[in-house]
ROMAR-711744 format. One line per 5 residues: number of its first residue (from 1); their letters; for each residue x, y, z of C-alpha. Coordinates in Angstrom, 3 decimals. Each point is the difference from the previous one (the first is absolute). Layout:
BEGIN
NUM> A> X Y Z | ...
This chain:
BEGIN
1> XXXXX> 69.407 116.971 85.709 | 3.825 0.290 0.787 | 0.058 3.865 -0.505 | -2.370 0.467 3.018 | 2.045 -1.962 2.538
6> XXXXX> 1.294 2.607 2.666 | 1.277 -0.755 3.404 | -1.416 3.379 0.656 | -3.419 0.668 1.333 | -0.331 -3.397 1.284
11> XXXXX> -0.653 0.086 3.991 | 2.172 -2.840 0.575 | 2.986 0.892 -2.005 | -0.382 3.730 1.170 | 0.289 -1.180 3.508
16> XXXXX> 3.213 -2.212 -0.923 | 1.388 3.468 -1.837 | -0.843 2.011 3.210 | 1.151 -2.780 2.651 | 2.742 0.892 2.589
21> XXXXX> 1.157 -3.562 -0.416 | 3.090 -0.327 -2.869 | -1.314 -3.454 -0.877 | -3.468 1.416 -0.979 | 1.475 2.822 -2.066
26> XXXXX> 2.547 -2.580 -2.042 | -3.137 -2.130 -0.438 | -1.833 2.796 -1.738 | 3.337 0.983 -1.974 | -0.013 -3.640 -1.281
31> XXXXX> -3.805 0.329 -1.202 | 0.775 3.526 -1.778 | 2.967 -1.780 -1.932 | -2.249 -2.698 -0.734 | -2.603 2.771 -1.522
36> XXXXX> 2.767 1.939 -1.712 | 1.115 -3.005 -2.028 | -3.464 -0.859 -0.849 | -1.359 3.680 -0.895 | 0.234 0.864 -3.435
41> XXXXX> 2.301 3.341 -0.612 | -3.131 2.217 -0.712 | -2.424 -1.411 2.688 | -1.473 2.611 1.700 | 1.046 -0.671 3.984
46> XXXXX> 3.767 -0.699 -1.145 | 1.275 3.080 1.020 | -1.853 0.251 3.220 | 1.238 -3.393 0.796 | 3.546 0.987 -0.774
51> XXXXX> 0.036 2.974 2.114 | -1.511 -1.754 2.985 | 2.964 -2.720 -0.543 | 2.672 2.692 -0.223 | -1.336 1.680 3.378
56> XXXXX> 0.087 -3.558 1.364 | 3.394 -0.823 -0.937 | 1.361 3.297 1.370 | -0.911 -1.178 3.353 | 0.821 -3.672 -0.537
61> XXXXX> 3.556 -1.796 1.028 | 2.658 -1.037 -2.500 | -1.217 -3.569 0.029 | -3.388 0.868 -1.190 | 0.974 2.675 -2.783
66> XXXXX> 2.377 -2.975 -1.237 | -2.672 -2.558 0.001 | -2.630 2.697 -1.597 | 2.493 0.779 -2.891 | 1.157 -4.129 -0.501
71> XXXXX> -3.703 -0.321 -0.548 | -0.406 2.323 -2.519 | 3.297 -0.212 -1.891 | -0.819 -2.904 -2.526 | -2.909 2.203 -1.209
76> XXXXX> 0.232 2.385 -2.736 | -3.106 1.960 1.069 | 1.451 0.724 3.225 | 2.524 2.610 -1.377 | -1.862 2.577 1.781
81> XXXXX> -0.164 -1.511 3.472 | 3.836 -1.057 -0.310 | 0.863 3.491 -0.900 | -1.819 1.212 3.304 | 2.133 -2.699 1.540
86> XXXXX> 3.108 1.207 -1.376 | -0.443 3.664 1.318 | 0.036 -1.713 3.438 | 3.374 -1.198 -0.050 | 1.408 -2.491 1.995
91> XXXXX> 0.237 -3.784 -0.455 | -3.461 0.230 -1.666 | 1.302 2.195 -2.667 | 3.042 -2.523 -0.582 | -2.610 -2.510 -0.405
96> XXXXX> -1.870 1.353 -2.906 | 3.673 0.912 -1.629 | 0.780 -3.693 0.195 | -3.270 -1.371 -1.028 | -2.493 2.236 -1.395
101> XXXXX> -0.637 -0.869 -3.785 | -1.202 3.449 -0.973 | 3.013 2.363 1.076 | 1.046 1.783 -3.235 | 3.797 -0.182 -0.844
106> XXXXX> 1.012 3.346 0.652 | -1.108 -0.637 3.500 | 2.272 -3.099 -0.053 | 2.996 1.659 -1.197 | -0.421 3.076 2.408
111> XXXXX> -0.231 -2.670 2.928 | 3.085 -2.174 -1.457 | 2.044 3.648 0.067 | -1.369 0.978 3.235 | 1.105 -1.524 3.628
116> XXXXX> 1.164 -3.550 0.685 | -3.562 -1.049 1.506 | -1.783 0.915 -3.098 | 2.567 -1.370 -2.530 | -0.187 -3.251 2.257
121> XXXXX> -3.693 -0.109 -0.330 | 0.403 0.221 -3.719 | 2.494 -2.603 -0.299 | -2.528 -2.474 1.159 | -2.485 0.473 -2.760
126> XXXXX> -0.906 -2.987 -2.227 | -0.201 2.229 -3.300 | 3.395 1.822 -0.057 | 1.655 0.472 -3.171 | 3.505 0.278 -0.957
131> XXXXX> 0.393 3.727 -0.047 | -1.089 0.145 3.866 | 2.226 -2.759 0.941 | 2.804 1.815 -1.339 | -1.034 3.069 2.026
136> XXXXX> -0.334 -2.021 3.170 | 3.712 -2.199 -0.615 | 1.247 3.641 0.034 | -1.149 0.527 3.803 | 2.574 -0.540 2.278
141> XXXXX> -2.410 -1.116 2.906 | 0.513 -3.538 1.133 | -3.649 -0.145 0.632 | -1.133 0.976 -3.545 | 2.758 -2.529 -1.466
146> XXXXX> -1.357 -2.913 2.282 | -3.472 0.745 -0.754 | 0.618 -0.024 -3.906 | 2.275 -3.412 0.268 | -3.228 -1.487 1.870
151> XXXXX> -2.494 0.639 -2.574 | 0.066 -2.837 -2.034 | -2.086 1.904 -2.871 | 2.525 2.806 -0.506 | 1.503 -0.111 -3.288
156> XXXXX> 3.760 0.329 1.058 | 2.048 -0.673 -3.207 | 3.737 -0.853 0.054 | 1.373 3.449 -0.296 | -2.210 1.115 3.383
161> XXXXX> 0.645 -3.246 1.517 | 4.022 0.565 -0.318 | -0.541 3.284 1.763 | -2.038 -1.530 2.827 | 2.648 -2.736 0.304
166> XXXXX> 2.606 2.715 0.229 | -2.021 1.667 2.831 | -0.483 -3.422 1.753 | 3.785 -0.743 -0.166 | 0.842 3.837 1.195
171> XXXXX> -2.371 -0.751 3.292 | 1.697 -3.239 0.911 | 3.475 1.708 -0.434 | -1.063 3.011 1.981 | -2.334 -1.515 2.593
176> XXXXX> -0.029 -3.634 -0.234 | -3.671 0.548 -1.257 | -1.029 -3.174 -2.038 | -3.709 0.847 -0.289 | -0.085 1.363 -3.504
181> XXXXX> 2.392 -2.465 -1.427 | -2.216 -2.699 1.648 | -3.207 1.477 -1.342 | 1.619 0.019 -3.522 | 1.162 -3.428 -0.159
186> XXXXX> -3.517 -1.219 1.098 | -1.606 1.515 -2.705 | -1.684 -2.775 -1.906 | 0.204 -1.626 -2.585 | 4.035 0.339 0.244
191> XXXXX> 1.830 1.998 -2.760 | 2.941 0.032 -1.374 | 0.523 3.732 1.073 | -0.071 -1.326 3.856 | 3.507 -1.176 -0.852
196> XXXXX> 1.194 3.648 0.757 | -0.354 -1.211 3.707 | 1.592 -3.493 -0.478 | 2.497 0.579 2.558 | -2.662 1.299 2.539
201> XXXXX> -2.127 -2.905 -0.842 | -0.157 -3.490 1.971 | 0.120 -3.333 -1.420 | -3.825 -0.319 -0.916 | -0.028 3.197 -1.771
206> XXXXX> 3.147 -0.681 -2.067 | -1.738 -3.287 -1.244 | -2.859 2.054 -1.057 | 2.140 2.412 -1.701 | 1.789 -2.476 -1.669
211> XXXXX> -3.383 -1.819 -1.235 | -0.897 3.723 -1.227 | 3.114 0.425 -2.110 | -0.512 -3.622 -1.740 | -3.631 1.150 -0.765
216> XXXXX> 1.361 2.991 -1.551 | 2.186 -1.599 -2.171 | -2.717 -2.125 -1.800 | -0.626 1.473 -3.459 | 3.167 2.298 0.037
221> XXXXX> 2.541 -0.527 -2.859 | 3.101 -1.135 1.384 | 3.102 2.002 -0.805 | 3.214 -1.422 -1.941 | 1.879 -2.119 2.536
226> XXXXX> 3.702 0.191 -0.194 | 1.209 -3.214 1.374 | 3.321 0.674 -0.247 | 0.192 3.322 1.909 | -2.233 -1.379 2.736
231> XXXXX> 2.713 -3.049 0.428 | 2.851 2.251 0.610 | -1.950 2.082 2.268 | -0.988 -2.888 1.990 | 3.518 -1.359 -0.144
236> XXXXX> 1.533 3.551 1.208 | -2.635 0.011 2.729 | 1.011 -3.304 1.340 | 3.623 0.341 -0.297 | -0.544 3.260 2.360
241> XXXXX> -1.933 -1.942 2.142 | 2.254 -3.160 0.377 | 2.822 2.569 0.432 | -1.983 1.795 2.910 | 0.246 3.276 -1.632
246> XXXXX> -3.368 1.325 0.628 | 1.036 3.321 -0.950 | 0.886 -0.877 -3.240 | -3.108 -2.175 -0.351 | -2.425 2.751 0.713
251> XXXXX> 1.750 2.412 -2.426 | -0.503 -2.755 -2.738 | -3.505 -0.418 1.074 | -0.478 3.947 0.005 | 1.387 -0.261 -3.494
256> XXXXX> -2.176 -2.426 -0.937 | -3.140 1.866 0.824 | 0.921 3.306 -0.495 | -0.632 0.667 3.727 | 1.862 1.784 2.684
261> XXXXX> 2.428 -2.237 2.019 | -1.733 0.995 3.023 | -2.844 -1.844 -1.396 | 1.735 -3.090 -1.069 | 1.875 0.180 3.809
266> XXXXX> -3.725 -0.588 1.052 | -0.866 -2.512 -2.032 | 2.904 -1.961 0.838 | -0.118 0.587 3.751 | -3.737 -0.774 0.240
271> XXXXX> 0.116 -3.161 2.516 | -2.995 -1.565 -1.414 | 1.714 -0.372 -3.281 | -3.459 0.321 -2.052 | 1.397 3.485 -1.789
276> XXXXX> 3.189 -1.563 -1.070 | -1.585 -3.113 -1.096 | -2.176 2.204 -1.977 | 2.747 1.938 -1.570 | 1.927 -3.149 -0.812
281> XXXXX> -3.069 -1.543 -2.056 | -0.503 3.516 -1.782 | 4.007 -0.449 -1.226 | -0.844 -3.411 -1.390 | 2.198 -1.519 2.863
286> XXXXX> 0.333 -3.946 -0.360 | -1.263 -1.887 2.733 | 3.154 -1.108 1.298 | 1.670 3.215 0.100 | -2.774 1.437 1.766
291> XXXXX> 0.167 -2.388 2.713 | 3.932 0.506 0.116 | -0.584 3.869 0.532 | -2.498 -0.456 2.653 | 1.756 -2.532 2.045
296> XXXXX> 2.997 2.288 -0.271 | -1.727 2.837 1.405 | -1.626 -2.424 2.483 | 3.207 -1.229 1.180 | 1.355 3.774 0.352
301> XXXXX> -2.828 1.033 2.199 | 0.076 -3.460 2.599 | -0.830 -2.683 -2.165 | -3.835 -0.097 0.747 | -1.051 -0.344 -3.644
306> XXXXX> -2.804 2.025 -0.196 | 0.194 1.217 -3.462 | 0.427 -3.867 -1.130 | -3.366 -0.438 1.551 | -1.364 3.229 -2.016
311> XXXXX> 1.453 -1.656 -3.241 | -2.186 -3.177 0.904 | -3.133 2.249 0.722 | 0.354 1.914 -3.485 | 1.475 -2.349 -2.106
316> XXXXX> -3.257 -1.318 -1.885 | -1.825 3.347 0.321 | 2.549 2.467 -1.605 | 0.622 0.305 -3.561 | 3.115 1.803 -1.447
321> XXXXX> -3.148 2.514 -1.572 | -1.664 0.326 3.369 | 3.078 0.581 1.915 | 0.980 2.967 -2.545 | -3.261 1.649 0.304
326> XXXXX> 0.371 -0.550 4.053 | 3.580 1.674 -0.081 | -1.283 3.038 -1.986 | -2.674 0.631 2.437 | 2.267 -0.467 2.727
331> XXXXX> 2.763 2.648 -1.672 | -2.949 2.208 -1.140 | 0.552 -0.580 -3.536 | -2.975 0.637 -2.505 | -2.034 -3.026 -0.439
336> XXXXX> 0.145 -1.233 -3.632 | -3.542 0.278 -1.808 | -1.631 -3.436 -0.316 | -0.384 -1.232 -3.843 | -2.264 -2.043 -1.560
341> XXXXX> 1.193 -2.752 -1.943 | -1.747 -0.392 -3.402 | -1.088 -3.274 -1.256 | 2.444 -1.805 -2.616 | -1.610 -1.439 -3.199
346> XXXXX> 1.041 -2.008 -2.499 | 0.406 1.960 -3.425 | 0.034 -2.982 -2.161 | -3.290 -1.821 1.414 | -2.883 -0.310 -1.809
351> XXXXX> -2.478 2.342 -0.038 | -2.501 -3.143 0.098 | -0.474 -2.915 2.356 | 2.994 -2.382 -0.422 | -2.488 -3.030 0.362
356> XXXXX> 0.176 -2.034 -3.487 | -3.001 -0.148 -2.163 | 0.305 -3.495 0.276 | -0.869 -0.292 3.562 | -2.687 2.163 -0.595
361> XXXXX> -1.507 -2.452 -2.641 | 1.081 -2.830 2.289 | -2.829 1.362 2.449 | -2.890 -0.815 -2.311 | -0.972 -3.627 0.228
366> XXXXX> 0.833 -2.071 -3.023 | -1.843 -3.042 -1.437 | 2.280 -2.399 1.377 | -0.831 1.805 3.544 | -3.539 -0.126 -0.429
371> XXXXX> -0.314 -3.798 -0.837 | 2.117 -0.427 3.168 | -2.704 2.090 2.069 | -2.995 -1.905 -1.608 | 1.890 -3.396 0.875
376> XXXXX> 0.306 0.864 3.612 | -3.576 1.401 0.271 | -1.333 -3.325 -1.668 | 2.136 -1.876 3.027 | -1.401 1.892 2.588
381> XXXXX> -3.704 -0.139 -1.025 | -0.390 3.613 -0.838 | -0.439 1.263 -3.498 | 0.243 3.502 -0.944 | -2.604 1.908 -2.395
386> XXXX> 2.776 0.778 -2.401 | 1.127 -3.306 -0.167 | -2.645 -1.479 -2.284 | 1.636 -1.050 -3.694
């Protein structure tokens, strides 16, 4: 029976446990781990095996302890053994924090609020919830933020993502450290929240963000569009660009989006031209006006026409609705809640099918039809049973 299995009392296994060779003792611990997984909770020998394993772990190296913890982590029945591993501390305890399925929530919360190594281990868990994520986002250590950003299963909502994006930008400005920004941009599938890092993204990631914005607009109710005001804004921006008055251009752009002028200057000054192309699309700027504005800025910066190339890349993938969502995320404005379009029915439609009754009656063969069928059957040499006069 499984409850009778035990690595204790068998000469060969006892010799492994007492061997001076580390490899032999590691083999015994692997056997003990398998027994602890297989033994029921109330097995008579379980406590003896657990005590022997704890004693062996006390003399084992860090790699062996970690392997033992990783072997037991997926099994709820191994909670007692993993608790013993945690008391030893070190890397094995962090493995238990990151992978064990049996840890109580209070233990996880204490680890999140503990030292950075423990918080980083919890950030790697596959079963994080929104409360634990919120506590982890509040940590300032870059290692904790990186572990959370690289955890694809972590439920990072828009608010927490924006906070992490601000952290990433601060790291870039302070030390040129792009690791957190890159980890957030690599999260898949791409989401509109990643537009908060649009300036930090490369062309590939920007394309994914725009595609995510396009998907996010599906099923949304479009707000009323004031074509006259959009045309006036586009005309003022084009006039400022043609006159070379980029300070006024940035002021007009900031007023249109309700954002700081510093942000508008960043939009205008980005050498790739993609942020400015997104902004102009969000303002419903006509294509010809957009081309002239981007060309004017390219001429100011040396005439390499990189912004025109950006327009060519984004033209077919950027609707005004998607551009507005992207701009809102870039600025940090809250995203509008998606709304469902209700199906529209014709209130004047009849409750019964519109097929006329005559068409239904015509589906029943008439005597003339039956006569033609009999004639065809006779011509073919085959006569049906229902055709006897």
